[in-house]
Structure formats: structure tokens, C-alpha cells
Steps between C-alpha positions, in 0.01 A plus 500: 500500500340320205662748262843439652478123464356525149787723388758289686394170344451645153849654511649174621324268258512716187869578550569129547311411181670781311843379613433140400352590161784741422759234580319235297499733199861606552394859553594744777285531813339842540398560864341840433274374222394196703425721801289739292301206363456369856370835627254529210388141560447557872298818437279311255451217751402748772257681268337174395475397865324825589264477202372151580202492737538344846137396534401145413307450179122505534316178425229524235 
């Protein structure tokens, strides 16, 4: 379920940012490119989340 929501929100937010930036620059909006970037971003976020330890840091 975490993967679904991560992909959902990354698709939504990155496509929104891509649309706004493309319009501000007077360029055309490319849904496919923005979606590919969103998928890559969400995979990176999930990999970083799995790599970080869940245990609290030990006190020295």
C-alpha cells in the first residue's frame, strides 16, 4: 500500500509541477516525460526508505 501511495502522489505532484513550469516557459506539456520522471523518483524514494535503518540510534 505504501508503494501505491508513493507512486500516486509522485505522479500527481510531479505532473502538476511539470505542467506549471512548461506553461511558465511557454513550452508544451509532456505527460509521458513527467510520468517517467515521477516513476523514477518514486522508485528512488522507496529504495532510500528501505535502505535507512528503523532502529533508533545508539547513545555513546
